[in-house]
C-alpha positions in Angstrom: 18.6 5.2 17.7 19.4 5.6 14.0 15.9 4.3 13.1 14.3 6.8 15.4 16.3 9.7 13.9 15.6 8.8 10.3 12.2 10.5 10.0 13.7 13.7 11.5 16.7 13.6 9.1 14.3 12.9 6.2 12.1 15.9 7.1 15.0 18.3 7.6 16.7 17.2 4.4 13.4 17.7 2.5 12.9 21.1 4.0 16.4 22.3 3.2 16.4 21.0 -0.4 13.0 22.7 -1.0 14.1 26.0 0.7 17.2 26.3 -1.5 15.2 25.3 -4.6 16.8 22.0 -5.5 13.6 20.1 -5.5 11.2 22.8 -6.6 9.3 21.8 -9.8 10.5 24.8 -11.8 14.1 23.4 -11.5 13.1 20.8 -14.1 11.1 22.4 -16.9 12.7 19.9 -19.4 11.2 16.9 -17.6 7.9 15.1 -18.1 6.4 14.1 -14.8 3.7 11.5 -14.4 2.0 10.6 -11.1 0.0 7.5 -10.3 -3.1 7.0 -8.2 -5.4 4.0 -7.9 -8.1 4.5 -5.3 -9.6 7.8 -4.0 -11.9 7.0 -1.1 -14.0 8.6 1.6 -12.9 7.8 5.2 -15.2 4.9 5.9 -14.4 3.2 2.7 -10.7 3.9 3.1 -10.7 2.1 6.4 -12.5 -0.9 4.8 -10.2 -1.1 1.7 -7.4 -3.7 2.4 -4.6 -2.4 0.2 -3.7 0.9 1.8 -0.6 1.4 -0.3 -2.7 2.1 -3.4 -5.4 4.3 -1.8 -5.6 7.9 -0.7 -8.4 9.8 1.0 -10.5 12.4 -0.9 -9.0 15.0 1.4 -5.4 13.9 0.6 -6.2 13.8 -3.1 -7.6 17.3 -3.0 -4.4 18.5 -1.4 -2.2 16.8 -4.0 -4.2 18.1 -7.0 -4.1 21.7 -5.6 -0.3 21.4 -5.4 0.0 20.0 -8.9 -2.3 22.7 -10.4 -0.2 25.4 -8.7 3.2 24.2 -9.7 2.9 22.2 -13.0 1.3 22.4 -16.4 -1.2 19.6 -16.0 -2.5 17.8 -19.1 -3.6 14.3 -20.0 -0.8 11.9 -20.4 -1.3 11.7 -24.2 -1.3 15.5 -24.6 1.5 16.2 -22.1 3.8 13.6 -23.7 3.0 14.9 -27.2 3.6 18.5 -26.3 6.8 17.6 -24.4 8.1 15.5 -27.3 7.5 18.4 -29.7 9.9 20.5 -27.6 7.4 22.6 -25.6 9.0 23.7 -22.3 6.6 25.8 -20.1 8.0 27.5 -17.0 5.8 25.1 -15.0 6.9 21.6 -16.2 4.4 19.1 -17.6 2.7 16.7 -15.3 0.1 14.0 -16.0 -2.2 12.7 -13.3 -2.9 9.0 -14.0 -5.2 6.4 -12.5 -4.8 2.6 -12.8 -7.5 0.0 -12.6 -10.8 1.8 -13.6 -12.4 1.8 -10.2 -15.8 3.4 -9.6 -14.4 5.7 -7.0 -12.3 7.4 -9.7 -15.5 8.8 -11.3 -17.3 9.5 -8.1 -14.5 11.1 -6.1 -11.4 11.8 -8.2 -13.0 13.5 -11.3 -14.9 16.1 -9.2 -11.6 17.2 -7.5 -9.8 17.4 -10.8 -12.5 19.5 -12.3 -12.6 21.8 -9.3 -9.0 22.7 -10.0 -9.5 22.7 -13.8 -7.1 19.9 -14.6 -7.6 16.7 -16.6 -6.7 13.1 -15.7 -5.9 9.9 -17.5 -7.7 6.7 -16.6 -6.3 3.3 -17.5 -9.0 0.6 -17.4 -8.9 -3.2 -17.6 -11.6 -3.7 -20.2 -13.2 -7.0 -19.3 -13.5 -5.9 -15.7 -15.3 -2.8 -16.8 -17.7 -4.8 -19.0 -18.5 -7.3 -16.2 -18.1 -5.0 -13.2 -15.7 -7.7 -12.0 -13.3 -7.3 -9.1 -9.6 -7.4 -10.1 -7.7 -10.3 -8.7 -5.6 -8.3 -6.3 -8.7 -6.7 -4.7 -10.5 -10.1 -4.6 -7.5 -11.6 -2.8 -7.1 -8.6 -0.6 -10.7 -8.5 0.6 -10.9 -12.2 1.1 -7.5 -12.5 2.9 -8.4 -9.6 5.2 -11.7 -11.1 6.1 -10.1 -14.5 6.7 -7.3 -13.1 8.8 -9.8 -11.2 11.0 -12.0 -14.3 11.5 -9.8 -17.3 11.5 -6.0 -17.0 11.5 -5.5 -20.8 11.4 -7.6 -21.2 8.3 -5.7 -18.2 6.8 -2.4 -20.0 7.5 -3.6 -23.2 5.8 -5.0 -21.5 2.7 -2.1 -19.2 2.2 0.7 -21.6 3.1 1.9 -21.9 -0.5 3.0 -18.3 -0.4 5.3 -18.7 2.5 4.1 -15.5 4.1 3.5 -15.2 7.8 -0.1 -14.7 8.8 0.6 -13.8 12.4 1.2 -10.0 12.1 -0.7 -6.9 11.4 -3.6 -7.5 9.0 -2.9 -4.7 6.6 0.8 -5.5 6.3 0.1 -9.2 6.0 -2.5 -8.6 3.2 0.0 -6.4 1.3 2.7 -9.1 1.6 0.2 -11.8 0.4 -0.7 -9.9 -2.7 2.9 -9.1 -3.5 3.8 -12.8 -3.2 0.9 -13.9 -5.3 2.3 -11.8 -8.2 5.1 -14.4 -8.5 2.7 -17.3 -9.2 1.7 -18.5 -12.6 -1.7 -17.1 -13.7 -3.5 -20.5 -13.1 -2.0 -20.8 -9.7 -2.9 -17.3 -8.8 -6.5 -17.7 -9.9 -6.7 -20.9 -7.8 -5.3 -19.1 -4.8 -7.8 -16.3 -5.1 -10.7 -18.8 -5.4 -9.6 -20.9 -2.5 -9.1 -17.8 -0.3 -12.6 -16.6 -1.1 -14.1 -19.9 -0.4 -12.4 -20.1 3.0 -13.6 -16.5 3.7 -17.2 -17.4 2.9 -17.4 -16.1 -0.6 -16.9 -12.8 -2.5 -15.8 -10.3 0.1 -16.1 -7.1 -2.0 -18.2 -4.5 -0.1 -21.4 -3.2 -1.8 -19.9 0.3 -2.3 -17.0 -1.0 -4.5 -16.9 -1.7 -8.2 -15.7 -0.6 -11.6 -16.6 2.3 -13.7 -19.1 1.5 -16.5 -19.2 2.6 -20.1 -21.5 5.5 -19.5 -19.1 6.9 -16.9 -16.1 6.4 -19.1 -17.8 8.1 -22.1 -18.7 11.0 -19.8 -15.1 11.3 -18.6 -13.9 11.5 -22.2 -16.6 14.0 -23.1 -15.4 16.2 -20.2 -11.8 16.3 -21.6 -10.2 13.5 -19.7 -8.3 10.6 -21.2 -9.1 6.9 -21.1 -6.4 4.4 -22.0 -6.0 0.6 -21.9 -4.8 -1.3 -18.8 -5.2 -4.6 -20.7 -8.3 -6.8 -20.8 -8.0 -8.7 -17.5 -5.1 -7.2 -15.6 -2.9 -10.2 -16.0 0.9 -9.8 -15.6 1.8 -9.7 -19.3 5.2 -11.3 -19.4 3.7 -14.5 -18.0 1.4 -14.9 -21.0 1.8 -16.8 -24.3 1.7 -14.8 -27.5 -1.9 -15.4 -28.3 -3.1 -14.3 -24.8 -0.7 -11.3 -25.0 -2.3 -10.1 -28.2 -5.8 -10.5 -26.7 -4.9 -8.5 -23.6 -3.2 -5.7 -25.6 -4.8 -5.4 -29.0 -8.4 -6.5 -28.1 -8.5 -4.1 -25.2 -7.8 -1.2 -27.6 -10.4 -2.4 -30.1 -13.1 -2.7 -27.5 -12.3 0.7 -25.9 -12.4 2.5 -29.2 -15.7 0.8 -30.2 -17.3 1.8 -26.9 -15.8 5.2 -26.4 -16.0 6.5 -30.0 -12.5 8.0 -29.9 -8.9 7.0 -30.5 -7.1 5.1 -27.7 -3.4 5.6 -28.1 -2.0 5.0 -24.6 -1.4 1.8 -22.7 -0.4 1.1 -19.1 1.3 -2.2 -18.1 -0.5 -4.0 -15.2 1.8 -3.9 -12.2 4.3 -2.2 -14.5 5.5 -5.6 -15.8 6.9 -5.6 -19.3 9.7 -7.2 -21.3 10.8 -6.7 -24.9 8.1 -9.0 -26.2 5.4 -7.1 -24.3 6.7 -3.7 -25.5 6.7 -5.0 -29.1 3.1 -6.3 -28.7 2.1 -2.8 -27.6 3.8 -1.2 -30.6 2.2 -3.8 -33.0 -1.3 -3.0 -31.5 -0.9 0.6 -32.6 -0.4 2.4 -29.3 1.7 5.5 -29.4 3.1 5.3 -25.9 2.9 3.2 -22.7 3.4 3.7 -19.0 5.5 1.6 -16.6 5.9 1.7 -12.9 9.6 2.5 -13.2 10.2 5.3 -10.8 11.1 9.0 -11.5 10.6 11.9 -13.9 11.3 11.4 -17.6 14.3 13.1 -19.2 14.3 14.1 -22.9 14.9 11.1 -25.1 13.1 8.6 -22.8 11.4 5.7 -24.5 7.8 6.2 -25.5 7.0 2.7 -24.4 8.7 2.7 -21.0 7.5 6.1 -19.5 8.3 6.3 -15.8 5.9 7.5 -13.0 5.9 8.4 -9.3 3.2 6.7 -7.2 1.6 9.1 -4.8 0.7 8.1 -1.2 -0.5 10.0 1.7 1.9 8.3 4.1 5.0 9.1 2.1 4.0 12.8 1.7 3.6 13.5 5.4 6.2 14.7 7.9 7.1 12.7 11.0 4.2 14.6 12.7 1.7 13.4 10.2 1.3 16.7 8.3 1.1 16.8 4.5 4.2 18.6 3.3 5.0 20.4 0.1 8.7 19.8 0.7 8.2 16.1 1.2 6.1 15.8 -2.0 8.5 17.9 -4.0 11.4 15.7 -2.8 9.5 12.6 -3.8 8.9 13.9 -7.3 12.4 15.1 -7.8 15.4 13.1 -9.3 17.0 13.4 -5.9 14.6 11.0 -4.3 16.3 7.6 -3.8 14.7 5.1 -6.1 12.7 2.2 -4.6 
């Protein structure tokens, strides 16, 4: 019974907090807000993409951006953070809209929506994947695992046995669990798992519509007033790397970005949000001014430049129990009152 009542209680609480003003954005003009997106996809592609937790529809994204433009001072991450650190406190608090992974859909579907509402975005790209139009490991594993689960559950169980994840449930939930468990593997083990899953699934399972942004698209994005930052070279989980590999991922990605974009790159985004003191120091040593984590919540004055927190935005968590996108739900999710994951 409690489980059935929880969505109702959540919606009523969100509505009440919004109505009395406790979660409205203007209650926090002293905060720096950063939101995270990954994929922005049309309906048919959204249905085909295997990691629903990091994808929103174009329609959902349009709704989110309209809300942000109306209630926040939206700027690139670099500019918003710089203005905020300098003490600027507009009535509508600062917010940066960020995108991880450098996917082609960001240029095709997200940028036109941002420009429709006159706001910039910040795009964090894994440089080698951009250069080679290479699928990131979590997407490779997601596509291959989904195909294998749909075609041969027994084969999926054999290939994925090392993860200890059940392969008998819903495909989408199983794929998400598989990817999360794969993050715990050492890089070589993870690469071997991705390769074996693709072989069992009949090869590269990325659909023809998917891919990475190219240099021309990234240069155009910068020319139009958006920001491009580094998301490493190859999207490895950085604390797992030795010092030499760590420098390559962090310092080399900045060098290559600046050489190809013709502008300064001063912001970094940790893949999967994974960073320890050694990683933070490597980011500082490489000359970045600030860096984004996946630590949850808005940023209060005095927050570390190299551990800036964000709120990931999903369609499902911004809807009421009746499936309607809700300003009060989104405002609650962005506020300090939202319980942290």
